[in-house]
ROKE-900097 format. One record per atom (N, C-alpha, C, O, CB): residue in one letter; y, x, z. Coordinates in steps of 0.2 Angstrom, whole numbers, plus 2048, in hexadecimal, padded with zeros to 3 digits. Each point is the difference from the previous one (the first is absolute). Glycine has a CB too. Layout:
! residues N
aYXZ...
//
This chain:
! residues 264
m7FA804800m8067FC800m806804800m800805803m7FA7F2803t80B8077F6t807804800t8057FC803t7FF7FA802t7FE80C7F4i8097FD80Bi8057FC803i8027FA7FCi8037FC803i80180F802d7FB7F57F5d8027FA7FCd7FC7FA802d8027FB7FEd80080D7F9a7F97F980Ca7FC7FA803a8037FD806a7FD7FB802a7F980A7F8i80E7FE809i8037FE807i8067FB7FFi8048027FCi7F8809809d8037EF7FEd8057FB800d805802806d7FE7FD806d7FB7FA7F4f80C80D806f804801805f8047FB803f802800806f7FF80B7F5g8017F0801g8037FA803g7FB7FC804g8037FE806g8048017F0r7F3800809r7FB7FD804r7FF804807r8007FE805r7FA7FD7F1l80680C809l7FF804806l806800804l7FF7FF807l7FA8097F3y80D7F7804y8067FF804y7FF7FA804y8017FF806y8068077F1r7F77F4805r7FF7FA804r7FB800805r8017FD806r8037FD7F0d7F7809809d7FA801805d803804806d7FE7FE806d7F98027F1h80D805807h802805806h8057FB804h800801806h7FF80A7F3l8057F2804l8057FB803l7FD7FB805l8027FF805l8068037F1a7F27FC807a7FC7FB804a7FE803807a8007FD805a7FD7FD7F0i80080D80Ai7FE803806i805802805i7FF800806i7F88057F2a80F7FC805a806801804a8027FA805a803801805a8018087F2a7FA7F1806a8017FA804a808800802a8017FD805a7F38037FFr8108027F7r807800801r8037F97FEr7FF7FE7FAr80280E805t8027F0806t8037FA7FEt8078017FDt804803803t7F57F8806r8088037F1r8068007FDr8067FD804r7FF7FA802r7FB8077F3k80B80280Ck8067FD804k8037FA7FCk8008017F9k80380A80Ct7FE7F07FEt8037FA7FDt8078017FEt803804803t7F57F5803a80A8037F6a8088007FEa8047FF806a805803801a7F87F97F3s8017FF810s8047FF806s800806805s805801804s7F87F37FBa7FD810801a800806805a8058057FDa804803804a7F07FB7FFw80D8037F7w8058047FDw8077FD801w805804801w7F38017F7d8087F4807d8077FD802d803802806d806802801d7F67F57F8s7FF80A80Cs803801807s802808801s804801805s7F47F67FFr80680D7F7r802807800r8068027FCr8038057FFr7F27FD804a80E7F97F9a8058017FBa806803803a8038057FDa7F87F27FCa80880680Ca806803803a7FF807802a8058047FEa7FE7F1806g7F880D7FFg7FF807803g7FF8057FAg803805800g7F87F680Am8028027F1m7FE8057FAm8078017FCm8018057FDm7F37F7803a8107FE800a8068017FCa805805803a8038047FCa7FB7F0801a80280D809a804804804a7FE8087FEa804804800a7FE7F3809k7F880A7F5k7FD8067FFk8008027F8k7FE8057FEk7FC7FB80Da8077FB7F1a7FE8007F9a8028067FDa7FD8037FCa8047F1804l80680E801l8028067FCl801806803l8038057FEl8037F37FCr7F780980Cr801806804r7FA804801r801806802r8077F4804s7F28047F7s7FA804802s7FF8067FBs8038007FAs7F87F680Ag80280F7FFg7FE8067FCg7FB7FE7FAg8018037FBg80280580Fy7F97F37F8y7FB7FE7FBy8047FD7FAy7FE8027FAy7FA7FB80Ft80D7FF7F8t8047FE7FAt8038057FCt8008007FAt8027F680Dr80180F7FCr8038057FDr7FB8047FCr8028027FAr8077FF80Ed7F18007FAd7FB8047FDd7FD7FC7FAd7FF8037FBd7FE803810f8027F47F6f7FE7FC7FBf8058007FAf7FE8017FAf7FC7F780Ev80C8067F9v8058007FBv8018067FCv8018017FAv8057F680Da7FA80F7FDa8018067FDa7FA8027FBa8018047FBa80480080Fr7F67F97F6r7FA8017FBr8007FB7FAr7FC8017FCr7FD80380Em80C7F77F6m8017FC7FBm8048037FAm805803801m7FA7F3807d7FF8087F2d8048027FAd8037FA7FDd7FC7FB7FEd7FC80F800l80E7F5803l8047FA7FDl8038017F9l8047FC7FEl7FE80080Ea7FD80A7F1a8038017FAa7FE7FB7FBa7FA7FE7FFa80580E803g8067F17FBg7FF7FB7FBg7FE7F9802g7FF7FB7FDg7FD80E7FCa8047F680Ea7FE7FA803a8077FC802a805803802a7F0802802e80A7F57FBe8067FB802e7FD7FB804e8057FC804e8018067F1s7F47FD80Cs7FD7FA804s7FA803805s7FD8047FEs8077F37F9l7FC80580El7FA802805l7FD7FA803l8047FB802l802810800l7F37F57FEl7FD7FB804l7FD803806l7FC805800l8017F47F6d805804810d7FD803806d7FB7FB803d8027FB803d80980C7FFv7EF7FA7FEv7FB7FB802v7FE802808v7FF806802v7FC7F97F2g8057FC810g7FF801807g807803803g7FF805804g7F47FC7FBc8127FD7FEc807803801c802800808c804805801c7FF7F87F3g7FA7FF810g8037FF807g8087FF800g8027FC7FBg7F580C809p80C7FB800p8087FF800p8038047FBp807801800p7F87FD80Cg7FE8067EFg8038037FBg800808801g8058037FEg8027F3800t7F480C806t800807802t8018057FAt804805800t7F47F8809i8048027F1i8018047FAi8057FD7FCi8048037FDi7F0801804a80C7F57FEa8047FD7FBa807801801a8048027FBa7F47F6804l80A808807l808801801l802807800l8058027FEl7FA7F4809a7FC80F7FAa801807800a8028027F8a8048057FFa7F57FD80Bv8047FB7F2v8018027F9v8057FB7FCv8018017FAv7F4804806a80C7F5803a8047FB7FCa8068027FDa8027FE7FBa7F97FA80Dp80980C7FCp8078027FDp7FF8047F9p8058017FCp7FF80080Fr7F68017F3r7FF8047FAr7FD7FC7FBr7FE8027FAr80080880Dl8017EF7FAl7FD7FC7FBl8047FA7FFl8057FE803l7F0806801r8097F87F6r8047FA7FEr7FD7FA803r8037FB801r80080A7F5r7F67FB80Cr7FC7FA802r7FB802805r7FC8057FEr8067F57F7v7FE803811v7FA802805v7FD7F9802v8047FB802v802810802v7F47F57FCv7FC7FA802v7FB802805v7FC804800v8057F77F5g800801811g7FC801806g7FB7FB800g8027FA800g80780C806l7F17FB7FBl7FB7FB800l7FC801807l7FE805802l8017FB7F1d8007FB811d7FD800806d7FD7F9802d8037FB7FEd80480F806y7F47F6800y7FD7F9802y8037FE807y7FF7FB802y7F78077F8s80F802809s8037FE806s8077FE7FEs8048047FEs7F5804809a8097F27FAa8067FD7FFa806803804a8058017FDa7F57F4800a80480D809a805803804a8028077FEa806802801a7F67F7809m7FF80B7F3m8018067FDm8058007FBm8058047FFm7F0800804l80A7F77F8l8047FF7FBl8077FE802l8058027FDl7F17FA7FCd80B80080Cd8067FE803d804806802d8068017FFd7F67F4805a800810800a803806802a8028047FAa806803800a7F37FD80Al8048007F1l8018047FAl8077FE7FDl8048037FEl7F07FF800r80C7F7801r8067FD7FDr806801805r8068027FDr7F37F67FDa80780880Ca805801805a8038087FFa806801800a7F57F6808l80080D7F8l802807800l8038027F9l805804800l7F27FF808a8067FA7F3a8038017F9a8087FD800a8048037FDa7F07FC7FEa80D7FB808a8067FD800a805805804a8068017FEa7F57F3801e80380F807e804804804e8028067FCe806803801e7F47FA809q8028057F1q8018067FCq8037FF7FAq8028047FCq7F5801809g80B7F47F9g8037FE7FAg7FC8017FAg8028017FBg80880280Al7EF7FD7FCl7FC8007FAl7FE7F97FEl7FC7FD802l7FF80E803q8087F37F6q7FF7FA7FDq7FB7FF7FBq7FE7FB7FDq80E803805h7F18077FCh7FA8007FBh7F9801803h7FC8027FDh80C8037FBv7F87F980Ev7F9800804v7FE7F9800v8037FB803v80080F804e7F77F57F7e7FD7F9800e7F9800804e7FE806802e8077F87F3t7F97FC80Dt7FA800804t7FB7FB7FDt8027FB7FDt80480880Dl7F37FE7F7l7FB7FB7FEl7FB800806l7FE805803l8037FE7F1h7FE7F780Eh7FB7FE805h7F97FF7FEh7FE7FB7FEh80C800808r7F380B7F9r7F98007FDr7FC805805r802804803r8027F97F1a7F580180Ba7FB805803a7FC8037FAa8017FE7FAa7FE7FB810w7FE80C7F7w7FC8047FBw7FB7FB7FDw7FF8007FAw80280A80Ce7FC7F17FDe7FB7FB7FDe8037FB7FCe7FD7FC7FDe7FC80780Dd80E7FC7F7d8037FA7FCd8018017F9d7FE8067FDd8087F880Dd7FC7FD7F3d8018007F8d8068047FFd8067FF803d7F57F67FBw8058117FEw8068047FFw8037FF7F9w8038047FDw7F880480Bs8037F27F5s8037FF7F9s807800800s8038027FAs7F37F7804d80E806807d807800800d803806803d806801801d7FA7F3800v7FC811801v802806802v8028057FAv7FC8017FCv7FD7FE80Fp80D8037F5p8038047FAp7FD807800p7FE803805p80C7F67FCv7F58097F9v7FE8077FEv806804801v8067FF7FDv7F17FE7FBc80980880Cc805805802c7FF8077FEc7FA8017FFc8097F780Ad80280C7F6d7FE8077FEd7FC803805d7FB8047FEd8107FD7FCv7F67FE80Cv7FC804806v7FE7FA804v8037FC802v80480F7FDa7F27F6803a7FD7FC805a7FE804806a7FE8067FFa7FE7F27F8v80580680Fv7FF803806v7FC7FC805v8017FA800v80A80C7FFa7F07FD805a7FD7FC805a7FF805806a7FB804800a7FF7F47F8s80B80880Cs800805806s7FD7FD806s8027FB803s80880A7F9r7F07FE806r7FC7FE806r7FF7F9800r8007FC805r80680C802a7F87F57F3a7FE7F97FFa7FA7FF7FCa7FF7FB7FDa80D803803t7F08077FFt7FA7FF7FCt7F97FF804t7FB8007FDt80B8077FBl7FA7F880El7FA7FF804l7FE7F87FFl8017FC805l80180E803v7FC7F47F2v7FF7F97FEv7F97FF7FFv7FC805800v80F7FB7FBd7F37FA804d7F97FE800d7FD8027F9d7FA803800d8087F3807d80180A7F4d7FE8027F9d8058057FDd8047FF7FDd7F67F6801i804811804i8058067FEi8008017F8i8058027FDi7F980380Ea7FC7FA7F2a8008007F9a8047FC7FCa8048017FBa7F0803806a80C7F5801a8057FB7FDa807802802a8047FF7FCa7F37F8805a80A80B805a807802802a8038067FBa8058007FEa7F87FC80El7FF8097F3l8028057FCl8017FE7F9l8058037FDl7F580580Aa8027F47F7a8017FD7F9a8077FC7FFa8038017FBa7F07FF804k80E7FC806k8067FD800k806804801k8058007FCk7F67F7809l80580E7FFl805805801l8028047F9l8058017FEl7F880080Ed7FD8017F1d8018047FAd8037FB7FAd8048037FCd7F2804807a8087F37FDa8027FB7FBa8087FF800a8037FE7FBa7F17FD805k80E805806k8077FF802k8058067FFk8067FF802k7F67F7805a80180F7F7a804807800a8018027F8a7FB8007FDa80180380Fr80A7FE7F2r8018027F9r800808800r7FE8027FAr8097F4804r7FB80D807r8008087FFr7FC803806r7FC8057FEr80F7FA7FDr7F67FF80Br7FC804805r7FE7FC806r8037FB801r80480F7FCv7F47F8807v7FE7FD806v7FF805805v7FE8057FFv7FC7F27FAy80980780Dy7FF804806y7FD7FB806y8037FB801y80780D7FBl7F17FB808l7FE7FC805l7FD805806l7FF8067FEl7FE7F17FAt80380780Et7FD804805t7FA7FC803t8007FA801t80B80C802h7F07FD7FFh7FA7FD803h7FD805806h8018067FFh7FC7F47F6p800803810p7FE804806p7FC8067FEp7FB7FF7FCp8067F780Ba8008107FBa7FB806800a7FE801806a803803805a8038027F1g7F47FA80Cg7FD801806g7FC7FA803g7FC801805g80D8087FDg7F97F17FCg7FD7FA802g8017FD807g7FE7FB802g7FA80A7F8h80D7FE80Ah8027FD806h808800801h8038047FDh7F2801808f80D7F57FEf8077FF802f801802807f806801802f7FB7F67F6i7FA80A80Ci801802807i7FB806801i7FA7FF7FEi8097F5806d8008117FFd7FC806801d7F97FE803d8007FD806d80B80A7FCp7EF7FC7FCp7FA7FE803p800802807p7FC7FD804p7FE8047F1a80980480Da800803807a8037FA804a7FE7FF806a80380D7F7i8047F1801i8037FA804i7FB7FA800i8007FC805i80C8087F8q7F17FB7FDq7FB7FB800q7FA801806q7FE7FC803q8048027F0r7FC80980Dr7FB801805r8037FF807r7FC7FE805r7FF80B7F4v80B7F8809v8037FF806v7FE7F9803v7FF7FF805v80A8097F8i7F87F37FEi7FF7F9802i7F87FE7FFi7FE7FA802i80E8037FBg7F0807800g7F97FF800g7FE7FD7F9g7FB7FC800g80580380Cr8048027EFr7FF7FD7FAr7FE8057FBr803806800r8057F0802s7F58087F8s7FF8057FBs8017FB7FAs7FB7FD7FDs7FD80B809v80E7F87F7v8017FC7FAv7FE8037FAv8028067FEv8087F5808p7F38027F5p7FE8037FAp8068017FCp8057FD800p7F07FD800t80A80B7FBt8068027FCt8017FA7FBt7FB7FD7FEt802810803v8097F37FDv8027FC7FAv7FF8047F9v7FF806801v8097F3806p7F78037F4p7FE8047F9p8068057FFp8067FE800p7F47F87FCd804810802d8058057FFd8028007F9d7FE7FC7FCd7FC80B80Dy80B7FD7F6y8048017F9y7FB8027FBy8017FE7FAy80980480Ci7F08017FBi7FC8037FBi7FD7FA7FCi7FE8017FAi7FF80980Dy8027F07FCy7FE7FA7FCy8057FF7FAy7FE7FF7FAy7FC7FC810l80C8057F8l8057FE7FBl8008057FAl8017FE7FAl8067FD80Fv7F980C7F9v8008057FBv7FA7FF7FBv8018007FAv80480880En7F57F67FAn7FA7FF7FCn8017F97FCn7FE8007FAn7FB80780Ei80A7F47FBi8017FA7FCi8058017FAi7FF7FE7FBi7FF7FB810l80780B7F7l8058027FBl7FD8047FAl8017FF7FAl80880080Fh7F38057F9h7FC8047FBh7FC7FC7FBh8008017FAh80080880Er7FD7F27FBr7FC7FB7FCr8047FC7FCr7FE7FE7FAr7FA80180Fm80E8007F9m8057FC7FCm8038057FAm8047FD7FCm7FF7FB80Eg7FB80E7F6g8038047FBg807803802g8038037FCg7F77F77FCi80780680Fi806803802i7FF806804i7FB800804i80A7F57FDh7FE8117FEh7FF806803h806801805h8058037FEh7F48027F8p8077F9810p806800804p802807803p7FB804801p8037F0802c80880D7FFc802806804c7FF7FE807c8017FA802c80780A7F6l7F680180Cl7FE7FF807l804805805l7FF8067FEl7F67F57FEs80E803809s803804805s7FF7FD807s7FE7FA800s80A80C7F7y7FB7FC80Ey8007FD806y806801804y8048047FFy7F07FF802l80E7F8803l806800804l7FE7FD807l7FB7FD801l80C8017F5t7FD80480Ft7FE7FE807t8067FB803t8058007FDt7F480B804q8057F1804q8047FC803q7FF801807q7FB7FF803q8067F87F4e80580980De7FF801807e7FC7FA803e8017FA7FEe80A80C803s7F07FB804s7FC7FB803s8047FA802s806801803s7F2808800r8067F17FCr8047FA802r8007FF808r8047FC802r7F87FF7F3l80080A80El8007FF807l805805803l802800806l7F27FD7FAa80F8087FCa804805803a8067FE803a802803805a7FA8047F2d8087F3807d8067FE803d7FF7FA804d8057FC801d8018097F6a7F47FA80Ca8007FA804a804801806a801805803a7F37F97F9q80F7FC806q805800806q7FD801807q803803804q8057F67F4d7F2804809d7FD800806d7F97FE7FFd7FE7FF7FAd80D7FE80Cf7F18037FFf7F97FE7FFf7FF7F97FDf7FB8007FCf80280780Ed8067F47F8d7FF7FA7FDd8018007F8d7FD7FD7FDd8077FD80Ed8028097F3d8018017F9d7FA8047FDd7FE7FF7FAd80F801808y7F1805801y7FB8057FEy7F97FB7FFy7FD8017FBy80880A80Aa7F97F2800a7FA7FB800a8017FB7FAa7FB7FF7FDa80380380Fr8087FB7F3r8017FC7FBr7FE8037F9r7FD7FD7FBr80C7FD80Cr7FA80C7F8r7FF8047FAr7F98017FEr7FD8007FBr80E805807v7F17FD804v7F98027FFv7FC7F97FEv7FC8007FCv80580A80Da8017F17FAa7FD7F97FFa8017FE7F9a7FC7FD7FDa80580080Fw8058057F1w8027FE7F9w7FB8037FBw7FE7FC7FCw80E803808s7F28077FEs7FB8037FBs7F97FF802s7FC7FF7FBs80D80A803l7F57F6808l7F9800802l7FE7F9801l7FA7FE801l80780D804g8047F07FCg7FE7F9802g801800808g801805803g7F77FA7F4e8087FB80Be8027FE807e7FB804805e7FA8017FFe8097F47FEl80180E808l7FC804805l7FE7FC806l8047FB802l80380F7FBs7F37F7805s7FE7FD806s803802806s804806800s7F17F97FBv80A7FE80Bv803802806v7FE807802v803805802v7FE7F0802a7F880C7FBa7FD807802a8038057FBa801806802a7F47F5802e80C8047F6e8028057FBe808801802e8028067FFe7F67F67F8t80B7FF80Bt807801801t801805807t804804800t7FF7F17FAt7F880A80At800803807t7FF8087FEt803804803t7F97F2804r7FF80B7F5r7FE8077FEr8068037FCr801806802r7F37F77FEl80F8007FCl8058027FCl806802805l8038057FFl7FA7F57F7c80580280Ec805801805c7FF806804c805804801c7FD7F07FFa7F880D803a7FE806804a8018067FCa803805802a7F57F4805w8068077F3w8018067FBw8078017FFw802806800w7F27F87FBy80F7FD803y8088017FEy804803806y8048047FEy7FA7F27FBg80080880Dg804803805g7FF808801g805803803g7FA7F2803q7FC80E7F8q7FF807801q8008047F9q800806800q7F97F780Aa8087FF7F0a8008037FAa8068037FEa8067FE802a7F17FA7FAt80A80E800t8068027FEt8037FC7FAt7FC7FC7FDt800810806p80A7F57FCp8037FC7FAp7FC8017F9p7FF7FC7FCp80C80580Aa7F38057F9a7FC8027FAa7F97FC800a7FE7FE7FBa80880D804e7F77F5807e7FA7FD800e8017F87FFe7FB7FD7FDe80080C80Br80A7F57FBr8017F87FFr8017FF7F9r7FE7FB7FDr80780480Ea7FF8057F1a8027FE7F9a7FA8017FCa7FF7FC7FBa80C808807g7F18017FFg7FA8027FBg8038037FAg806801800g7F47F6804p80280B7F8p8028047FAp8047FB7FBp7FF7FA800p7F780E801p80E7FB7FAp8047FC7FCp7FB7FC7FBp7FA8037FFp80F805801m7F97F37FEm7FC7FC7FBm8008037F9m8068027FEm7FD7F3808r7F880C7F7r8008047F9r7FE7FB7FBr7FC7FB800r80080F805w8097F67F5w7FF7FC7FBw7FF8037F9w8038067FFw8057F2807a7F48067F6a7FF8027F9a8057FD7FCa8017FA800a7F3808801f8108037FBf8057FD7FCf7FD8017F9f7FF8057FDf80B7FF80Ai7F57F67F6i7FD8007F9i8057FD7FBi8037FB801i7F1803805s80C8057F4s8057FE7FBs7FD8017F9s7FC8057FFs80E7FE809w7F87FA7F3w7FE8017FAw8067FD7FBw8047FC801w7F0803802e80C8057F7e8047FE7FBe7FD7FB7FBe7FA8017FFe80C80A802k7FE7F07FCk7FD7FB7FBk8008047FAk8058037FEk7FF7F3809p7F88097F4p8008037FAp8067FD7FCp8017FA800p7F2808800r8108027FCr8067FE7FCr7FD7FD7F9r7FC8037FDr80C805809c7FB7F37F8c7FE7FD7F9c8038057FAc7FF7FE7FBc8017F680A
//
């Protein structure tokens, strides 16, 4: 058997089922919109992502899973049209508010999920999906993203399989299976006839700037699911004696995947 016989889309789905990761609902993301909007343009991750983008010859951008406009607003001043797509209405509200504050009148929003009908989603010069590709059917998502890009595509996907340091998982007595890694995407794209560029970027752990233990425990639960009383007790005891670096854990690592569309 050769690699050509492997259905990487199916393997991805099987791996996601083993991970037993419950996709966050739109309302769950709605509740985080205000906090994420406050950080949207300040992160090192955003600067690193944008620095790797080539906007030469581009006038329009589609940002899928745009959140409050983390990437879209960072590049909007260099474009004529920016379309933010997300399944969280509150995130889109935040994007429109931030765009208005910045006087960006060419920013539009579409309330859509990956699984929805995209027949009315415009084809743009550049398509982006930043930290938004952990979806049920990644093969279908990649095909949609590629179809809506005229020139280039940029996305990030987890590299390493964990959102919370396994050492912190062990503190509370859990061993959470990894989520499907970026390598599935690379192989699916290869099967599509796309030979992407691959590099990596890091993002400070989401636990690093927790204000206190309650905030820290909420962030752990956001990634791992609700904590039991016993798990919370173990986490609290460890938190009290851990160093700031131990509490934060290592930075989150992302695979940065990009490709050029063939020119006619």
